[in-house]
C-alpha atoms as one frame of an Amber mdcrd trajectory, in Angstrom:
protein
   0.000   0.000   0.000   1.501   3.395  -0.985   2.210   5.924   1.740  -0.188
   8.817   1.824   1.529  12.166   1.538   0.414  15.133   3.572   1.000  18.875
   3.661   3.156  20.093   6.510   4.619  23.318   7.732   7.628  23.668   9.978
   8.535  26.764  11.957  12.125  27.108  13.088  13.638  29.700  15.396  17.372
  29.948  14.852  19.750  31.486  17.381  21.166  34.874  16.449  24.440  33.812
  18.099  25.133  31.911  14.849  26.069  35.279  13.320  25.398  36.933   9.981
  26.763  33.993   7.998  25.629  31.237  10.348  21.910  32.016  10.264  21.565
  31.879   6.428  23.721  28.725   6.414  21.363  27.086   8.928  18.280  28.184
   6.927  19.854  26.627   3.828  20.856  23.446   5.699  17.256  22.727   6.698
  15.950  23.764   3.271  18.283  21.181   1.696  17.282  18.510   4.232  13.584
  19.092   3.536  14.112  19.187  -0.251  15.997  15.854  -0.175  13.183  14.110
   1.724  10.006  15.765   0.450   8.459  18.110  -2.088   9.430  21.498  -0.736
   7.045  24.383  -1.179   7.165  28.007  -0.137   9.757  29.196   2.384   8.775
  32.288   4.315  11.597  34.019   6.203  10.114  36.165   8.927  13.545  37.344
  10.010  14.573  38.600  13.417  11.732  38.718  15.947  11.439  39.109  19.687
  10.732  35.833  21.489   7.665  35.560  23.740  10.008  34.500  26.547  13.791
  34.065  26.821  15.169  30.762  25.513  18.696  29.919  26.679  19.096  33.589
  27.751  18.231  34.823  24.252  15.394  37.301  23.701  15.393  37.364  19.876
  15.569  34.718  17.173  15.466  34.324  13.389  12.117  32.798  12.343  11.628
  30.696   9.194   8.492  28.884   7.975   8.986  25.935   5.611   6.065  24.357
   3.709   6.445  20.853   2.309   4.609  17.700   1.250   5.914  14.349   2.458
   5.063  10.937   3.769   4.266  10.532   7.470   7.738   9.418   8.560   9.789
  12.468   7.533   8.273  15.129   9.885   9.342  13.110  12.948  12.871  12.811
  11.539  12.932  16.563  10.839  11.931  17.277  14.453  14.625  14.889  15.701
  17.333  16.583  13.635  16.166  20.025  14.788  16.406  18.970  18.436  19.994
  17.776  18.104  21.216  20.684  15.953  22.998  23.420  17.838  21.656  26.845
  16.924  18.001  25.772  16.687  16.215  27.395  19.616  12.768  25.936  18.840
  11.034  24.052  16.045   7.529  22.813  15.420   6.194  20.682  12.567   2.434
  20.498  12.007   0.268  18.774   9.434  -1.845  21.325   7.567  -4.453  19.221
   5.784  -6.194  17.618   8.774
């Protein structure tokens, strides 16, 4: 039975301590990861925003929203990689079409 693909969106908050070159490199790293494992859609960079509360003593982060279509196994793997990647303050992956 073929796997049913779904629409997902992932919001990432990257640490500004990565620097002016580190933040775009991290945005690109996750874009590449998503593109290799799914059909990537629109990427919406919200840029630097104030956090609702401090995370690891940081009060601002770089927000990026990725839209993609994939099978059900990839979003969990994306979350796992985000959790173990230094420089990712927070991430959340949600299914859009349910």
